[in-house]
C-alpha positions in Angstrom: 268.3 153.2 63.4 266.9 150.1 61.6 264.5 150.8 58.9 260.9 150.1 60.0 258.5 148.7 57.3 254.8 150.1 57.1 252.6 147.0 58.0 249.9 148.3 55.6 252.5 148.5 52.8 254.0 145.3 53.7 250.5 143.5 53.5 249.7 145.1 50.3 253.1 143.8 48.9 252.4 140.2 49.9 248.8 140.3 48.7 250.0 141.3 45.2 251.7 137.8 44.8 248.6 135.8 46.2 246.6 135.5 43.0 249.9 134.4 41.1 250.7 131.9 43.9 247.2 130.3 43.7 247.6 130.1 39.8 251.1 128.4 40.2 249.5 125.9 42.5 247.1 124.7 39.7 250.1 123.9 37.1 251.6 120.8 36.6 254.3 119.5 39.0 257.2 119.9 36.6 256.3 123.5 35.5 255.6 124.2 39.3 259.1 123.0 40.3 260.8 125.2 37.7 258.9 128.2 38.8 259.7 127.4 42.4 263.3 127.5 41.7 263.0 130.7 39.8 261.0 132.0 42.8 263.9 131.0 45.2 266.4 133.2 43.2 263.8 135.7 43.6 264.1 135.7 47.3 267.9 135.7 47.1 267.6 138.6 45.2 265.4 140.3 47.7 267.7 139.5 50.6 270.8 140.6 48.6 269.2 144.0 47.6 267.8 144.6 51.0 271.1 144.1 52.6 273.4 146.0 50.1 271.3 149.0 49.7 272.5 150.8 53.0 276.4 150.1 52.6 276.2 151.5 49.0 273.9 154.2 49.8 276.8 155.4 52.1 279.2 155.2 48.9 277.0 157.1 46.7 276.4 159.9 49.4 280.4 160.2 49.9 280.7 160.6 46.0 278.0 163.5 46.1 275.1 161.5 44.6 272.5 162.7 47.3 269.3 165.1 47.1 266.9 166.5 49.6 263.5 165.0 50.3 260.8 167.5 49.5 258.2 165.4 51.1 260.1 166.2 54.5 259.7 169.9 54.3 256.9 169.9 56.8 259.0 167.9 59.4 259.8 170.2 62.7 263.3 169.0 63.2 266.0 170.4 60.8 267.9 167.3 61.2 265.1 165.6 59.4 263.9 168.0 57.1 267.4 168.9 55.6 268.9 165.3 55.8 270.8 164.2 52.7 269.2 161.3 50.9 271.5 159.1 48.8 270.5 159.0 45.2 270.9 156.2 42.4 270.3 153.3 44.5 268.4 151.6 41.8 271.9 150.3 40.6 271.6 147.8 43.5 268.1 146.3 42.5 269.5 146.3 38.9 272.6 144.2 39.7 270.6 141.9 42.0 268.2 141.3 39.0 271.1 140.7 36.6 272.7 138.0 38.8 269.3 136.5 39.2 268.6 136.1 35.5 272.1 134.8 34.9 271.4 132.2 37.6 268.1 131.6 35.9 269.9 131.1 32.5 272.4 128.7 34.2 269.6 126.5 35.5 267.9 126.4 32.0 271.1 125.5 30.3 271.8 122.7 32.8 268.2 121.4 32.4 268.3 121.6 28.5 271.9 119.9 28.6 270.5 116.9 30.5 267.4 116.6 28.2 269.5 116.7 25.2 271.5 113.8 26.4 268.6 111.9 27.4 267.0 112.7 24.1 270.0 111.6 22.0 270.1 108.3 23.7 266.5 107.5 23.1 265.6 109.0 19.6 269.1 109.6 17.9 270.4 112.7 16.5 267.4 114.5 15.1 265.7 115.0 18.6 269.3 116.0 19.9 269.4 118.7 16.9 266.0 120.1 17.6 266.6 120.3 21.4 269.9 122.1 20.7 268.2 124.5 18.4 265.6 125.3 21.1 268.2 125.8 23.7 270.5 128.3 21.6 267.3 130.2 20.7 266.2 130.2 24.4 269.8 131.4 25.6 269.7 134.0 22.8 266.7 135.5 24.4 268.3 135.5 27.8 271.5 137.1 26.4 269.4 139.8 24.6 267.6 140.7 27.5 270.6 141.0 29.6 272.4 143.1 27.0 269.3 145.5 26.5 268.9 145.9 30.4 272.6 146.5 31.0 272.6 149.0 28.4 269.5 150.9 29.9 271.1 150.7 33.5 274.5 152.2 32.2 272.1 155.0 30.7 270.2 155.6 33.8 273.3 155.8 36.1 274.8 158.1 33.5 271.7 160.2 33.9 272.0 160.2 37.4 275.5 161.5 37.5 275.7 163.7 34.3 272.1 164.7 33.9 271.8 163.8 30.1 269.6 166.0 27.8 266.2 164.5 26.8 267.2 163.7 23.5 269.6 161.2 24.7 266.9 159.6 26.6 265.1 159.0 23.4 268.0 157.8 21.1 269.8 155.3 23.3 266.6 153.4 24.4 266.2 152.9 20.6 269.5 151.4 20.3 269.2 149.4 23.4 266.0 147.7 21.8 268.0 146.3 18.8 269.1 143.2 20.6 265.6 142.4 21.4 264.4 142.9 17.9 267.1 140.7 16.2 266.4 137.8 18.3 262.3 138.2 18.4 260.8 134.9 17.2 257.0 136.0 17.4 254.5 137.1 15.0 254.6 140.4 13.2 250.8 140.6 12.3 247.8 142.1 14.2 244.5 140.7 14.7 241.8 143.1 13.3 238.8 143.4 15.7 235.6 141.6 14.3 233.5 144.7 14.1 236.0 146.4 11.9 237.0 143.3 9.3 234.2 144.2 6.7 236.1 147.5 6.3 239.0 145.6 4.9 237.4 142.7 2.9 234.0 142.1 2.0 232.9 138.4 2.7 232.5 135.9 -0.2 229.0 135.1 -1.6 227.1 132.5 0.1 226.9 130.3 -3.0 230.8 130.6 -3.6 232.7 127.3 -3.8 234.6 126.5 -0.4 238.0 128.3 -0.2 236.9 131.4 -2.1 238.0 134.7 -0.5 236.2 138.0 -0.5 237.3 140.9 -2.2 239.3 144.0 -0.7 237.5 147.1 0.0 238.7 150.3 -1.0 240.3 150.9 2.4 241.7 147.4 2.3 243.4 147.8 -1.0 244.7 151.3 0.3 246.2 149.5 3.2 247.4 146.5 1.5 249.2 149.0 -0.9 251.2 150.6 1.8 255.1 149.5 2.4 255.5 146.4 4.5 251.8 146.0 5.0 249.9 143.0 3.8 246.0 142.4 4.3 245.6 138.5 4.5 242.9 137.7 2.1 242.8 134.1 3.3 241.9 135.2 6.7 239.0 137.5 5.3 240.4 140.7 6.6 241.1 139.4 10.1 244.9 139.4 10.1 247.3 142.4 9.0 250.8 141.5 8.4 253.1 144.4 9.5 256.4 143.1 9.0 259.2 145.5 9.7 256.6 148.1 10.9 255.7 145.9 14.1 259.4 145.8 14.9 259.5 149.4 14.7 256.3 149.4 16.9 258.3 147.4 19.4 261.4 149.6 19.4 259.0 152.7 20.3 257.3 150.5 22.9 260.9 150.2 24.6 261.4 153.9 24.4 257.9 154.4 25.9 258.4 152.0 28.7 261.9 153.2 29.8 260.6 157.0 30.0 257.1 156.3 31.2 258.2 155.3 34.6 260.6 158.1 34.8 258.1 160.6 34.2 255.7 159.3 36.6 257.9 159.8 39.4 259.0 162.0 42.4 257.1 160.7 45.3 258.6 158.5 48.0 258.0 154.8 46.9 256.2 155.8 43.6 258.7 154.5 41.2 259.5 151.2 42.9 256.0 150.9 43.9 254.2 151.3 40.5 257.0 148.8 39.2 256.1 146.5 41.8 252.2 146.5 40.9 252.9 146.3 37.1 255.3 143.4 37.7 252.7 141.8 39.7 249.8 142.2 37.2 252.2 140.7 34.4 253.3 138.0 36.4 249.7 136.9 37.1 248.9 137.3 33.4 251.8 135.2 32.4 251.0 132.4 34.7 247.3 132.5 33.5 248.5 132.0 29.8 250.6 129.1 30.9 247.6 127.5 32.6 245.1 127.9 29.6 247.3 128.6 26.6 249.8 125.6 26.1 250.8 126.7 22.5 252.7 129.6 23.6 253.4 128.5 27.2 257.3 128.7 26.7 257.3 132.4 26.0 255.1 132.9 29.1 257.3 130.9 31.3 260.3 132.9 30.0 258.4 136.2 31.0 257.8 134.7 34.5 261.4 133.9 34.8 262.5 137.5 34.2 259.7 138.9 36.6 260.3 136.9 39.7 263.8 138.0 40.2 262.6 141.5 39.2 259.8 141.3 41.9 262.4 140.5 44.7 264.8 143.3 43.6 262.1 145.9 43.4 260.7 144.8 46.9 264.2 145.0 48.5 264.6 148.5 47.1 261.0 149.7 48.1 261.8 148.6 51.6 264.4 151.5 52.0 262.4 154.0 49.5 259.0 153.9 51.2 258.0 156.8 53.0 259.8 158.4 54.8 262.4 157.4 52.1 266.0 156.7 53.3 267.1 156.4 49.5 266.1 157.7 46.3 265.9 155.1 43.3 267.1 157.6 40.9 266.8 157.4 36.9 268.8 154.2 37.1 265.9 152.1 38.4 263.3 153.7 36.2 265.2 152.9 33.0 266.0 149.4 34.5 262.4 148.8 35.3 261.1 150.1 32.1 263.4 148.0 29.8 262.7 145.0 31.8 258.9 145.4 31.2 259.7 145.9 27.6 261.9 142.8 27.3 259.1 140.9 29.1 256.6 142.1 26.7 258.5 141.4 23.7 260.1 138.0 24.5 256.9 137.1 26.2 255.1 137.8 23.0 252.3 140.0 24.8 253.3 143.5 23.7 249.7 144.6 23.0 248.1 143.5 26.3 251.4 145.1 27.9 249.4 148.7 27.1 247.0 147.7 29.7 249.4 147.4 32.5 250.7 151.1 31.7 247.4 152.7 31.3 248.3 155.1 34.3 251.6 155.6 32.9 250.0 156.3 29.5 247.6 159.0 30.7 250.5 160.5 32.6 252.6 160.5 29.7 250.4 162.5 27.3 249.4 165.0 30.4 253.3 165.6 30.6 253.9 166.0 26.9 253.5 169.9 27.0 256.3 170.0 29.7 258.8 168.2 27.3 258.8 170.9 24.8 258.9 173.9 26.9 
């Protein structure tokens, strides 16, 4: 029997993209054209995921990867109540996303190759070297994203098959984040909120010569004495340089993202549904930054490039996972989605706003902590 889509759910999924489409329409023609090609890849990923889930579900069920849907316990028909639901179908959306991102990387390489050739003819070797350096840096970001997500897809599928212990789910995501950290090119400092800055550094006297810095407060001196931490006196206590500690923070962020979706799960459509909402919010945020913050727009465009195929892959899976679910997404999807969000936040250079998109998962994480230590 064909899968029927809930009209309310379908309308809600479509409405999630409306703000992003509007913001994209305000961008310049070149940027909008690039996003349109990525969106076309996202549509292809959606179609591929939608079509491939049913046949691959039959394979996973034959191999014993299935479960019983507790949400159907109330159903009067035993055939429906006791039906076997194939598991680990998040592997399909993950493969679709990987193919989509590889295609996006190929489009970027082709575009930069043409631009490099044009620049060499116009301005000489200097412009060509600069363009090549930028292209190599961007492709390193693509490759690190693919490696990290591939690692987590493997871990998720292993968890679905082998039921790994919790310690593996904490250690292996840490290792998976290393490719992201070694290719990270953003700042490792944080901006101190304005009301807290006097606690780190006193302002200079009004009669002091221009360029005079204030003195560190006892708290500021204590923080400045910590390993790898520096209070930027030239910024008057507004900036804390964390160095390697910031990299450690991003590593922990990756571990949180991969496990947060996995903890907040267990209901038809919940895993894929929350991922779709988070991806929509992150896509809107990235496009708004492209529109209003040209200084760092390349990183936000990279984030949008990763999110558009993810949106299509997740919607294609959600079609089959919506209540009453025909398939289960499994830990494969949770780890894939969580690491994708971590990659977008790290390489998009918005790891701190990322917490706002994970507020429900953060609350659920702290609520669930006692269960982890039983």
